[in-house]
N, C-alpha and C positions, 0 to 999 in steps of 0.2 A: 701529813697526818690523815688526810682524807683518802689517800691512795690505798693503804692497806684495807680500809673498810670497804671501799669500792671493789677491790679485787675479791674480797671474801663474799660479798653480795653477788658478784658476777659468777664466782665459782659455785655458790649454792644454787643460783638460778640455772646454770648450765647442768649441774648434776640432777636437778629436779626435772628439767626438760628431757634429759637422757633417760631417766627412769620412767617417765611417762611415755616416751616414745617406744621403749622396749616393752612396756606392758600392753600397749594398744595394738601392737602387731601380733598376729597369730604366728606361731612357729610353723615351719615348713610342714605342709600336710603330707600324709602318706599317700601313695598311689593306690589306684584301684586294685592292682595286682597284690599289693601288700595287704590290703583289707581282705581280699579273697583268701590269702594264706593265713591270716590271723582272725579266726572266727570270733573269738571272745572279744577282741578289741573292736571288731566291726560291729558286733551287737551292742557293745557299750556306747560306741559313738553314734550309732543310729538311734539308740534310746535317748541320748542327750539331744540330738538334732530334732527328734519328734517331740520332745518335751518342751523345747524352746525354739520353734521354727522362726519366730520373728527376729531373734538375735543371731542364731547359729545357722539357719537354713541355707543361706547362700555362701557360707564360708567354704573354702576349698576342702577342708576335712569332711564336712557334711556332704558335699556334692560327691566326693570320691567314695565315702562310706555308703551312701545311698545307691550309687551306681554299682558298687560291689555287691550290695545286698540284693539288688535286682538281678544281677547275673547269677548269684548263688541260688536265688529262689527258683529261677526257671532254667538256668543254664543257657546253652546256645539254642537259638531257634531251630537249628538243624537237628538237634537232638529230640525235639518234641515229636510225639506220635502224630500220625495223620488225624485230622479233625473230622473227616468223613463228610466234608462239604461238597465233594465232587461225585458222590455216589450215584445220583440220578442223572448226571449229565450225559447227554447223547441220546437219551430215550425220548421219543416223541410222546406228546400228550395224547390221550384218547380224544378223538374228534367229538365224542358225545359230551365231554366235560367243558367244552367251550361255552362261554357265556354268550347269549344271544343279544343282539342289539335291539333297539326299540321297534324297528320295523320287521324283525324276523320272528318266525314262529318256531 
């Protein structure tokens, strides 16, 4: 008489554990390339990730969506225009502009 009750309890417990395990795991995340190709989905995921960074920030979906957003925002570093930081390189400073030390006049 106890055997059918125990089996029902065990079955209910097993189903509950299976349901909880399936809910706690995130489904397979899309790749960075997928998010680059799907702009609307990328923007939606980035919005969710920025709205709840404590919960979603380190999930694979957020990491991939944020990486895709960064790539889409600036593209490849090779495609950026020159920044003009090397313009004055190679020219010598005027000797009159040198700061003089304490003993110099």
